[in-house]
MDTraj code that builds the backbone (N, CA, C; nanometers):
import mdtraj as md
import numpy as np

residues = "UNK UNK UNK UNK UNK UNK UNK UNK UNK UNK UNK UNK UNK UNK UNK UNK UNK UNK UNK UNK UNK UNK UNK UNK UNK UNK UNK UNK UNK UNK UNK UNK UNK UNK UNK UNK UNK UNK UNK UNK UNK UNK UNK UNK UNK UNK UNK UNK UNK UNK UNK UNK UNK UNK UNK UNK UNK UNK UNK UNK UNK UNK UNK UNK UNK UNK UNK".split()
xyz = np.array([
    [-5.7058, -0.4389, 7.5347],
    [-5.6115, -0.3771, 7.4426],
    [-5.4757, -0.3655, 7.5105],
    [-5.3708, -0.3959, 7.4372],
    [-5.2360, -0.3821, 7.4893],
    [-5.1986, -0.2355, 7.5015],
    [-5.1196, -0.2054, 7.6013],
    [-5.0720, -0.0678, 7.6175],
    [-4.9671, -0.0373, 7.5114],
    [-4.9612, 0.0868, 7.4696],
    [-4.8589, 0.1299, 7.3753],
    [-4.8295, 0.2768, 7.3980],
    [-4.7193, 0.3203, 7.3440],
    [-4.6789, 0.4595, 7.3566],
    [-4.6590, 0.5166, 7.2170],
    [-4.7046, 0.6371, 7.1972],
    [-4.6893, 0.7041, 7.0683],
    [-4.6109, 0.8330, 7.0895],
    [-4.5006, 0.8461, 7.0187],
    [-4.4210, 0.9683, 7.0256],
    [-4.4505, 1.0517, 6.9020],
    [-4.4729, 1.1775, 6.9204],
    [-4.5013, 1.2674, 6.8086],
    [-4.3682, 1.3225, 6.7570],
    [-4.3395, 1.2989, 6.6288],
    [-4.2123, 1.3465, 6.5723],
    [-4.2153, 1.4964, 6.5430],
    [-4.1012, 1.5432, 6.5004],
    [-4.0911, 1.6821, 6.4574],
    [-4.1766, 1.7016, 6.3325],
    [-4.2334, 1.8188, 6.3193],
    [-4.3045, 1.8544, 6.1971],
    [-4.2282, 1.9708, 6.1353],
    [-4.1738, 1.9468, 6.0179],
    [-4.0886, 2.0463, 5.9520],
    [-4.1524, 2.0905, 5.8207],
    [-4.1405, 2.2176, 5.7912],
    [-4.1955, 2.2734, 5.6692],
    [-4.0837, 2.3371, 5.5881],
    [-4.1002, 2.3391, 5.4576],
    [-4.0055, 2.4077, 5.3713],
    [-3.9758, 2.3271, 5.2463],
    [-3.9256, 2.3957, 5.1495],
    [-3.8940, 2.3339, 5.0216],
    [-3.7838, 2.2286, 5.0382],
    [-3.8099, 2.1085, 4.9899],
    [-3.7106, 2.0021, 4.9922],
    [-3.6860, 1.9389, 5.1276],
    [-3.7694, 1.9645, 5.2264],
    [-3.7474, 1.9103, 5.3604],
    [-3.7536, 1.7575, 5.3621],
    [-3.8259, 1.6982, 5.2684],
    [-3.8359, 1.5519, 5.2672],
    [-3.6998, 1.4869, 5.2467],
    [-3.6039, 1.5603, 5.1923],
    [-3.4706, 1.5053, 5.1684],
    [-3.3967, 1.4753, 5.2985],
    [-3.4379, 1.5383, 5.4076],
    [-3.3735, 1.5135, 5.5365],
    [-3.4495, 1.4078, 5.6180],
    [-3.5485, 1.3442, 5.5569],
    [-3.6309, 1.2474, 5.6280],
    [-3.5479, 1.1335, 5.6868],
    [-3.4544, 1.0810, 5.6113],
    [-3.3741, 0.9682, 5.6587],
    [-3.2964, 1.0004, 5.7843],
    [-3.2291, 1.1140, 5.7871],
    [-3.1503, 1.1476, 5.9055],
    [-3.2393, 1.1768, 6.0251],
    [-3.3540, 1.2378, 6.0012],
    [-3.4477, 1.2655, 6.1110],
    [-3.5085, 1.1357, 6.1625],
    [-3.5511, 1.0499, 6.0710],
    [-3.6142, 0.9237, 6.1100],
    [-3.5169, 0.8324, 6.1836],
    [-3.3887, 0.8398, 6.1508],
    [-3.2916, 0.7519, 6.2170],
    [-3.2781, 0.7834, 6.3658],
    [-3.3219, 0.9013, 6.4078],
    [-3.3224, 0.9344, 6.5502],
    [-3.4273, 0.8506, 6.6251],
    [-3.5245, 0.7968, 6.5522],
    [-3.6361, 0.7235, 6.6122],
    [-3.6207, 0.5727, 6.6036],
    [-3.5344, 0.5253, 6.5157],
    [-3.5179, 0.3815, 6.5005],
    [-3.4722, 0.3463, 6.3610],
    [-3.4879, 0.2192, 6.3237],
    [-3.4390, 0.1748, 6.1931],
    [-3.5490, 0.1165, 6.1046],
    [-3.6757, 0.1426, 6.1414],
    [-3.7883, 0.0969, 6.0598],
    [-3.8892, 0.2099, 6.0453],
    [-3.9573, 0.2123, 5.9303],
    [-4.0567, 0.3171, 5.9056],
    [-4.1776, 0.2569, 5.8334],
    [-4.2929, 0.3146, 5.8592],
    [-4.4166, 0.2772, 5.7907],
    [-4.4660, 0.4012, 5.7179],
    [-4.4744, 0.3944, 5.5865],
    [-4.5201, 0.5074, 5.5065],
    [-4.6616, 0.4807, 5.4557],
    [-4.7560, 0.5621, 5.4979],
    [-4.8931, 0.5556, 5.4476],
    [-4.9076, 0.6673, 5.3456],
    [-4.9223, 0.6305, 5.2197],
    [-4.9252, 0.7264, 5.1098],
    [-5.0565, 0.7136, 5.0335],
    [-5.1109, 0.8275, 4.9910],
    [-5.2279, 0.8156, 4.9046],
    [-5.1802, 0.7688, 4.7668],
    [-5.2688, 0.7106, 4.6866],
    [-5.2274, 0.6543, 4.5577],
    [-5.1568, 0.7535, 4.4650],
    [-5.1962, 0.8805, 4.4691],
    [-5.1325, 0.9806, 4.3824],
    [-4.9860, 0.9998, 4.4213],
    [-4.9604, 1.0181, 4.5500],
    [-4.8225, 1.0365, 4.5968],
    [-4.7421, 0.9087, 4.5741],
    [-4.8036, 0.7941, 4.5983],
    [-4.7343, 0.6665, 4.5804],
    [-4.6874, 0.6488, 4.4361],
    [-4.7649, 0.6974, 4.3414],
    [-4.7299, 0.6836, 4.1992],
    [-4.6304, 0.7905, 4.1534],
    [-4.6041, 0.8888, 4.2360],
    [-4.5157, 0.9982, 4.1968],
    [-4.3691, 0.9668, 4.2277],
    [-4.2806, 1.0502, 4.1766],
    [-4.1379, 1.0347, 4.2037],
    [-4.1064, 1.0624, 4.3506],
    [-4.1918, 1.1362, 4.4173],
    [-4.1701, 1.1699, 4.5573],
    [-4.1600, 1.0450, 4.6435],
    [-4.2460, 0.9474, 4.6216],
    [-4.2442, 0.8242, 4.7010],
    [-4.1095, 0.7531, 4.6857],
    [-4.0615, 0.7445, 4.5641],
    [-3.9312, 0.6821, 4.5410],
    [-3.8190, 0.7573, 4.6084],
    [-3.8260, 0.8899, 4.6060],
    [-3.7240, 0.9718, 4.6721],
    [-3.7271, 0.9521, 4.8230],
    [-3.8472, 0.9418, 4.8786],
    [-3.8599, 0.9182, 5.0232],
    [-3.7981, 0.7842, 5.0614],
    [-3.8317, 0.6798, 4.9863],
    [-3.7780, 0.5468, 5.0152],
    [-3.6269, 0.5430, 4.9978],
    [-3.5763, 0.6111, 4.8973],
    [-3.4325, 0.6162, 4.8734],
    [-3.3615, 0.6851, 4.9899],
    [-3.4184, 0.7970, 5.0359],
    [-3.3594, 0.8694, 5.1480],
    [-3.3580, 0.7869, 5.2753],
    [-3.4642, 0.7133, 5.2986],
    [-3.4693, 0.6263, 5.4160],
    [-3.3660, 0.5149, 5.4038],
    [-3.3542, 0.4576, 5.2850],
    [-3.2569, 0.3505, 5.2617],
    [-3.1136, 0.3960, 5.2839],
    [-3.0814, 0.5179, 5.2434],
    [-2.9467, 0.5716, 5.2635],
    [-2.9130, 0.5856, 5.4108],
    [-3.0153, 0.5962, 5.4942],
    [-2.9953, 0.6054, 5.6391],
    [-3.0150, 0.4699, 5.7065],
    [-3.0119, 0.3633, 5.6264],
    [-3.0271, 0.2247, 5.6755],
    [-3.1595, 0.2007, 5.7472],
    [-3.2647, 0.2629, 5.6954],
    [-3.3977, 0.2457, 5.7521],
    [-3.4791, 0.1577, 5.6574],
    [-3.5340, 0.0507, 5.7115],
    [-3.6213, -0.0381, 5.6352],
    [-3.7614, 0.0211, 5.6374],
    [-3.8194, 0.0410, 5.5205],
    [-3.9511, 0.1046, 5.5121],
    [-4.0546, 0.0099, 5.4531],
    [-4.1732, 0.0142, 5.5105],
    [-4.2893, -0.0559, 5.4570],
    [-4.3792, 0.0502, 5.3972],
    [-4.4240, 0.0253, 5.2762],
    [-4.5031, 0.1224, 5.2003],
    [-4.6470, 0.0731, 5.1894],
    [-4.7422, 0.1587, 5.2260],
    [-4.8844, 0.1238, 5.2172],
    [-4.9572, 0.2354, 5.1435],
    [-5.0316, 0.1983, 5.0384],
    [-5.1010, 0.3019, 4.9609],
    [-5.2430, 0.2621, 4.9215],
    [-5.2937, 0.1560, 4.9763],
    [-5.4284, 0.1111, 4.9410],
    [-5.5307, 0.1841, 5.0291],
    [-5.5352, 0.3149, 5.0106],
    [-5.6236, 0.4010, 5.0880],
    [-5.7374, 0.4457, 4.9980],
    [-5.8575, 0.4307, 5.0441],
    [-5.9741, 0.4723, 4.9645],
    [-6.0116, 0.6164, 4.9944],
])
top = md.Topology()
chain = top.add_chain()
for i, resn in enumerate(residues, 1):
    res = top.add_residue(resn, chain, resSeq=i)
    for name in ("N", "CA", "C"):
        top.add_atom(name, md.element.get_by_symbol(name[0]), res)
traj = md.Trajectory(xyz[None], top)
C-alpha cells in the first residue's frame, strides 16, 4: 500500500455554517470530494454546497451512490 497522509479539518457547528464551506475548504486546496447520501444529494443543500465551493474556485466531485 502506498503511504498517504490524512489531515482532519475543522468541525464547525451552527445554523448556516455550510455557507462558509468554500472559504474554509480553500485553505486545504482547490479540489473537494463530496460523499452525500441520496436524500441530501436530492435536496437543495447539495446544490448550495456545490455553489459555495464553486464561488471559492474549488472543483468538486459529487458521489451519492451509497447504499
